[in-house]
LUMMAR-416762 format. One record per residue (C-alpha): x, y, z. Coordinates in steps of 0.5 Angstrom, whole numbers, plus 2048, in hexadecimal, padded with zeros to 3 digits. Last residue first. Layout:
<sites>
+-----+-----+-----+
:   X :   Y :   Z :
+-----+-----+-----+
:   X :   Y :   Z :
...
+-----+-----+-----+
</sites>
This chain:
<sites>
+-----+-----+-----+
:   X :   Y :   Z :
+-----+-----+-----+
: 8C3 : 820 : 863 :
: 8BF : 81A : 863 :
: 8BF : 818 : 85C :
: 8C7 : 819 : 85C :
: 8C8 : 815 : 861 :
: 8C3 : 80F : 85E :
: 8C7 : 80F : 859 :
: 8CE : 80E : 85C :
: 8CB : 80A : 861 :
: 8C8 : 805 : 85A :
: 8CF : 806 : 856 :
: 8D3 : 804 : 85D :
: 8CE : 7FD : 85E :
: 8CE : 7FB : 855 :
: 8CA : 7FB : 850 :
: 8CB : 7FB : 849 :
: 8C8 : 7F6 : 847 :
: 8C2 : 7F8 : 84B :
: 8C0 : 7FE : 847 :
: 8C1 : 805 : 84A :
: 8BB : 809 : 847 :
: 8BC : 811 : 84A :
: 8B8 : 816 : 84C :
: 8B0 : 814 : 84B :
: 8AC : 81A : 84C :
: 8A7 : 819 : 854 :
: 8AA : 81E : 856 :
: 8B0 : 81B : 855 :
: 8B1 : 814 : 853 :
: 8B8 : 80F : 853 :
: 8B6 : 809 : 850 :
: 8B9 : 802 : 850 :
: 8BA : 7FE : 84C :
: 8B6 : 7F7 : 84A :
: 8B3 : 7F8 : 843 :
: 8AB : 7F8 : 842 :
: 8AE : 7FD : 83D :
: 8AE : 804 : 841 :
: 8A8 : 80A : 840 :
: 8A6 : 80B : 846 :
: 89F : 808 : 844 :
: 8A4 : 802 : 841 :
: 8A6 : 801 : 847 :
: 8A0 : 800 : 84B :
: 89D : 7FC : 845 :
: 8A3 : 7F6 : 845 :
: 89F : 7F0 : 849 :
: 8A0 : 7EA : 84D :
: 8A8 : 7EA : 84C :
: 8A9 : 7F1 : 84C :
: 8A7 : 7F2 : 855 :
: 8A8 : 7FA : 855 :
: 8AA : 7FC : 85C :
: 8AA : 803 : 85F :
: 8B0 : 807 : 863 :
: 8AE : 80E : 866 :
: 8B5 : 812 : 867 :
: 8B4 : 816 : 86D :
: 8B6 : 80F : 872 :
: 8BE : 80F : 86E :
: 8C3 : 80C : 872 :
: 8BD : 806 : 872 :
: 8BD : 807 : 86A :
: 8C4 : 803 : 86A :
: 8C1 : 7FD : 86D :
: 8BB : 7FD : 869 :
: 8BF : 7FD : 862 :
: 8C5 : 7F8 : 864 :
: 8BF : 7F3 : 866 :
: 8BA : 7F5 : 85F :
: 8C1 : 7F3 : 85C :
: 8C3 : 7EC : 85F :
: 8BB : 7EC : 85D :
: 8BC : 7ED : 855 :
: 8C2 : 7EA : 854 :
: 8BE : 7E3 : 856 :
: 8B9 : 7E5 : 850 :
: 8B2 : 7E1 : 852 :
: 8B1 : 7E7 : 856 :
: 8B1 : 7EC : 851 :
: 8B1 : 7F3 : 852 :
: 8B0 : 7FB : 851 :
: 8B3 : 7FF : 856 :
: 8B0 : 806 : 857 :
: 8B4 : 80A : 85B :
: 8B1 : 811 : 85C :
: 8B3 : 819 : 85E :
: 8AE : 81C : 862 :
: 8A6 : 81D : 85E :
: 8A3 : 817 : 85E :
: 89B : 818 : 85A :
: 89F : 816 : 854 :
: 8A2 : 80F : 856 :
: 89E : 80C : 85B :
: 896 : 810 : 85C :
: 897 : 811 : 854 :
: 899 : 809 : 852 :
: 894 : 806 : 858 :
: 88E : 809 : 855 :
: 890 : 809 : 84E :
: 892 : 801 : 850 :
: 88B : 801 : 853 :
: 888 : 804 : 84E :
: 88B : 7FF : 849 :
: 88A : 7F8 : 84D :
: 882 : 7FA : 84C :
: 882 : 7FC : 845 :
: 886 : 7F6 : 844 :
: 880 : 7F0 : 848 :
: 87B : 7F4 : 844 :
: 87F : 7F3 : 83D :
: 880 : 7ED : 83F :
: 879 : 7EB : 841 :
: 877 : 7EF : 83A :
: 87B : 7EA : 836 :
: 879 : 7E3 : 839 :
: 871 : 7E6 : 838 :
: 872 : 7E8 : 831 :
: 875 : 7E0 : 830 :
: 86F : 7DD : 833 :
: 86A : 7E2 : 82F :
: 86E : 7E0 : 829 :
: 872 : 7E3 : 823 :
: 878 : 7DF : 822 :
: 87F : 7E0 : 820 :
: 882 : 7E8 : 822 :
: 882 : 7EF : 820 :
: 87E : 7F1 : 825 :
: 877 : 7F6 : 825 :
: 874 : 7EE : 826 :
: 875 : 7EE : 82E :
: 87A : 7F3 : 832 :
: 87F : 7FA : 831 :
: 883 : 7FC : 836 :
: 885 : 804 : 837 :
: 889 : 806 : 83D :
: 890 : 805 : 83A :
: 88F : 807 : 832 :
: 890 : 803 : 82D :
: 88B : 7FD : 82F :
: 88A : 7F8 : 834 :
: 886 : 7F2 : 835 :
: 88B : 7EF : 838 :
: 88D : 7E9 : 834 :
: 88F : 7EF : 82F :
: 88B : 7F4 : 82D :
: 888 : 7F7 : 825 :
: 882 : 7F9 : 823 :
: 87E : 7F8 : 81D :
: 87E : 7FC : 817 :
: 880 : 7F8 : 811 :
: 887 : 7FA : 810 :
: 888 : 7F9 : 817 :
: 886 : 7FD : 81D :
: 88A : 802 : 822 :
: 888 : 807 : 825 :
: 887 : 80E : 825 :
: 886 : 80F : 81C :
: 87F : 80B : 81C :
: 87D : 80B : 824 :
: 876 : 80D : 822 :
: 875 : 809 : 81A :
: 876 : 803 : 81E :
: 870 : 7FF : 81F :
: 873 : 7F8 : 81B :
: 870 : 7F7 : 814 :
: 86F : 7F0 : 813 :
: 86F : 7EC : 80B :
: 86B : 7E9 : 807 :
: 86A : 7E3 : 80B :
: 861 : 7E4 : 80C :
: 85D : 7DF : 80E :
: 856 : 7DD : 80B :
: 850 : 7DA : 80D :
: 84A : 7D5 : 80C :
: 84B : 7D5 : 806 :
: 848 : 7D6 : 7FD :
: 84B : 7D7 : 7F9 :
: 849 : 7DD : 7F3 :
: 84E : 7DE : 7ED :
: 84D : 7E3 : 7EA :
: 853 : 7E4 : 7E3 :
: 857 : 7EA : 7E2 :
: 85A : 7E6 : 7DD :
: 860 : 7E7 : 7E1 :
: 860 : 7E9 : 7E6 :
: 85B : 7E4 : 7E8 :
: 857 : 7E7 : 7ED :
: 854 : 7E3 : 7F3 :
: 84D : 7E4 : 7F6 :
: 84D : 7E1 : 7FE :
: 847 : 7DE : 800 :
: 844 : 7DC : 806 :
: 846 : 7E1 : 80B :
: 842 : 7E2 : 811 :
: 83B : 7E6 : 812 :
: 83A : 7E6 : 80C :
: 83F : 7E5 : 806 :
: 844 : 7E8 : 801 :
: 84B : 7E9 : 802 :
: 84E : 7EC : 7FA :
: 852 : 7EE : 7F6 :
: 859 : 7E9 : 7F9 :
: 85E : 7E8 : 7F4 :
: 85F : 7E2 : 7EF :
: 865 : 7DF : 7EA :
: 864 : 7D8 : 7EE :
: 85F : 7D6 : 7F2 :
: 863 : 7D0 : 7F5 :
: 85F : 7CA : 7FA :
: 862 : 7C7 : 7FF :
: 85E : 7C1 : 804 :
: 863 : 7BC : 7FE :
: 86A : 7BE : 802 :
: 86F : 7BD : 7FD :
: 86E : 7C4 : 7F9 :
: 870 : 7C6 : 801 :
: 874 : 7C2 : 802 :
: 879 : 7C4 : 7FE :
: 878 : 7CD : 7FD :
: 879 : 7CB : 805 :
: 880 : 7C9 : 803 :
: 882 : 7CE : 7FF :
: 881 : 7D3 : 802 :
: 879 : 7D8 : 801 :
: 87A : 7DD : 7FB :
: 875 : 7D9 : 7F7 :
: 875 : 7D6 : 7F1 :
: 872 : 7D0 : 7ED :
: 86D : 7D4 : 7E8 :
: 86E : 7DB : 7E7 :
: 86E : 7E0 : 7EE :
: 868 : 7E4 : 7F1 :
: 867 : 7DC : 7F5 :
: 860 : 7DB : 7F9 :
: 862 : 7D4 : 7FD :
: 85A : 7D1 : 7FE :
: 85B : 7CC : 805 :
: 856 : 7C6 : 805 :
: 853 : 7C2 : 80A :
: 856 : 7C6 : 810 :
: 85A : 7C4 : 816 :
: 861 : 7C1 : 815 :
: 860 : 7C6 : 80F :
: 861 : 7CB : 812 :
: 867 : 7CA : 812 :
: 86A : 7C9 : 80D :
: 867 : 7D0 : 80B :
: 86A : 7D3 : 810 :
: 872 : 7D0 : 80C :
: 86F : 7D3 : 806 :
: 86D : 7DA : 809 :
: 873 : 7DB : 80E :
: 878 : 7DA : 809 :
: 875 : 7DF : 802 :
: 86F : 7DC : 7FF :
: 86A : 7E0 : 800 :
: 862 : 7E0 : 801 :
: 860 : 7D9 : 807 :
: 858 : 7D7 : 804 :
: 854 : 7D2 : 809 :
: 84F : 7CD : 809 :
: 84C : 7C9 : 80E :
: 84E : 7C2 : 812 :
: 853 : 7C6 : 818 :
: 851 : 7CE : 817 :
: 851 : 7CF : 81E :
: 858 : 7CB : 81F :
: 85B : 7CE : 81A :
: 85A : 7D7 : 81E :
: 861 : 7D8 : 822 :
: 865 : 7D4 : 81E :
: 863 : 7D6 : 818 :
: 863 : 7DD : 81A :
: 860 : 7E3 : 816 :
: 85A : 7E2 : 815 :
: 853 : 7E5 : 811 :
: 84E : 7E1 : 812 :
: 849 : 7E6 : 818 :
: 84D : 7E5 : 81E :
: 854 : 7E8 : 81A :
: 852 : 7EC : 815 :
: 84B : 7EC : 811 :
: 848 : 7F2 : 810 :
: 84E : 7F5 : 80E :
: 84F : 7F1 : 808 :
: 849 : 7F2 : 804 :
: 84D : 7F5 : 7FE :
: 855 : 7F4 : 7FE :
: 85A : 7F8 : 802 :
: 85F : 7F1 : 801 :
: 860 : 7F2 : 80A :
: 867 : 7F3 : 80E :
: 865 : 7F0 : 814 :
: 867 : 7F5 : 81B :
: 86D : 7F6 : 81F :
: 86E : 7F6 : 827 :
: 86F : 7FC : 82A :
: 872 : 7FA : 830 :
: 877 : 800 : 831 :
: 87A : 7FF : 839 :
: 87C : 806 : 83C :
: 87F : 807 : 841 :
: 881 : 80D : 847 :
: 87A : 810 : 844 :
: 876 : 817 : 842 :
: 871 : 816 : 83F :
: 86E : 81D : 83C :
: 865 : 81D : 83C :
: 861 : 820 : 837 :
: 862 : 81C : 831 :
: 868 : 818 : 832 :
: 86E : 818 : 833 :
: 872 : 813 : 836 :
: 87A : 818 : 83A :
: 87F : 814 : 83C :
: 883 : 816 : 841 :
: 88A : 814 : 842 :
: 88B : 816 : 83B :
: 88B : 815 : 834 :
: 883 : 812 : 835 :
: 87F : 818 : 833 :
: 878 : 815 : 82E :
: 872 : 815 : 82A :
: 86A : 816 : 829 :
: 869 : 810 : 82D :
: 861 : 80F : 82C :
: 85E : 80F : 832 :
: 85A : 808 : 837 :
: 85E : 809 : 83D :
: 860 : 803 : 842 :
: 861 : 803 : 848 :
: 866 : 7FF : 84C :
: 864 : 7FD : 853 :
: 866 : 7F5 : 854 :
: 860 : 7F3 : 853 :
: 85F : 7F7 : 84C :
: 864 : 7F3 : 849 :
: 860 : 7EC : 84A :
: 85A : 7EF : 848 :
: 85D : 7F2 : 841 :
: 861 : 7EB : 841 :
: 859 : 7E7 : 843 :
: 855 : 7EB : 83E :
: 85C : 7EA : 839 :
: 85A : 7E1 : 839 :
: 852 : 7E3 : 839 :
: 853 : 7E7 : 832 :
: 858 : 7E2 : 82F :
: 852 : 7DD : 831 :
: 856 : 7D6 : 834 :
: 858 : 7CF : 834 :
: 856 : 7CA : 838 :
: 85D : 7C8 : 83A :
: 85E : 7D0 : 83C :
: 864 : 7D1 : 840 :
: 869 : 7D1 : 83A :
: 866 : 7D5 : 834 :
: 866 : 7D1 : 82E :
: 85E : 7D0 : 82E :
: 85C : 7D8 : 82D :
: 855 : 7D7 : 82A :
: 851 : 7DC : 825 :
: 857 : 7E2 : 824 :
: 855 : 7E9 : 825 :
: 856 : 7EB : 82B :
: 85F : 7EA : 82A :
: 860 : 7EE : 826 :
: 860 : 7F3 : 82B :
: 85E : 7F0 : 832 :
: 85C : 7F7 : 836 :
: 857 : 7FA : 82F :
: 859 : 801 : 82C :
: 85E : 806 : 82D :
: 862 : 803 : 832 :
: 865 : 806 : 839 :
: 869 : 802 : 83E :
: 86A : 805 : 844 :
: 86F : 803 : 849 :
: 870 : 806 : 851 :
: 876 : 800 : 853 :
: 874 : 7FB : 859 :
: 878 : 7F6 : 856 :
: 871 : 7F3 : 853 :
: 870 : 7F9 : 84F :
: 876 : 7F7 : 84B :
: 875 : 7F1 : 84A :
: 86C : 7F2 : 848 :
: 86F : 7F7 : 843 :
: 874 : 7F3 : 841 :
: 86E : 7EE : 83F :
: 86A : 7F3 : 83D :
: 86D : 7F5 : 838 :
: 86F : 7EF : 836 :
: 869 : 7EC : 835 :
: 864 : 7F3 : 831 :
: 865 : 7FA : 835 :
: 86A : 7FE : 831 :
: 86F : 803 : 834 :
: 872 : 801 : 83C :
: 873 : 807 : 840 :
: 877 : 805 : 846 :
: 879 : 809 : 84C :
: 874 : 80E : 84B :
: 872 : 815 : 84B :
: 86C : 819 : 848 :
: 86D : 820 : 845 :
: 866 : 824 : 843 :
: 866 : 827 : 83B :
: 865 : 82E : 83C :
: 85E : 830 : 838 :
: 860 : 835 : 833 :
: 85D : 83D : 835 :
: 857 : 83E : 82F :
: 859 : 843 : 82A :
: 855 : 84A : 82B :
+-----+-----+-----+
</sites>
């Protein structure tokens, strides 16, 4: 006898935030403060990669610095202050098209009016022996900007030779006494841009170890030795260091959204400056986005915009339903630009004519302030007069061809 499958719970929210790093928590704070019913779903520890950073010295407002974990705990406290529900679960699937978005976990389907993707990413690892033991706060780091000060006067190693590796190695020389760079290529060959290469060659604190890859990370409680392997001779080269920085790539956590959300060739989500994706009501923020700088400060900026835009999207959706879609009878919509004299003139004409037809509802859309409402009607966002019946657009009259006679004729047809 088959056991009956357990029915999944359904919970309804205004906003579901997927991911609980700096971007996700900031988005949740903004949504919660706007009095939207908000849930943030995080599969592990709220705070994301920032929680593994020893010290964050470049986040504004903390002149003495703060630990990554300490800073993220403050973020979480603030989110909960605005009644954001925090759920520790892994998202297994999404349905993002349509007005109601569905975010699926093992036990519950969360229905939402808007979704914010803030799933972040993870650094690419070497796969070498002992690597897992020393990740993040035990000697292996992925952010020179975050952790360089901790290694003041110490010796460190950088793995990689691309732009990030060489530029971050140069930055590390402001703090560390010596910086080794393990490069897989032959002597003199790097993947970084020419300017960075030239600066690196002139920096006396940088020491290149060519034709090498990491074979093993070693140490007791903390990393103290990186064992390299010469790819040509097979020779093992142990190097004593206080820390190691990996700059061999970064992998966004976007597999769940492939084929649904537009991404670049590396898997980062493409958004505009409003954090909007290709699907209305779905936003992306933080390291998961295609962007230049991935830091807590930039994640916070992204999250603030995403939370604000989610609130605006929901408000506009409710207004659109009430003002347009749910109107049963005839309706005239004037899309206008208040800075345009012709628009102002036609507005007066339309209002005068409609005084004779009280059965027709007049709605106005200021396309100078924003075109989103016009776009929802399937319009371009240019000034025009729109005839609607029963919530359906029947005709669009462009501004250049409008005359009082034409307006009156169309209004009579609409009222008939």
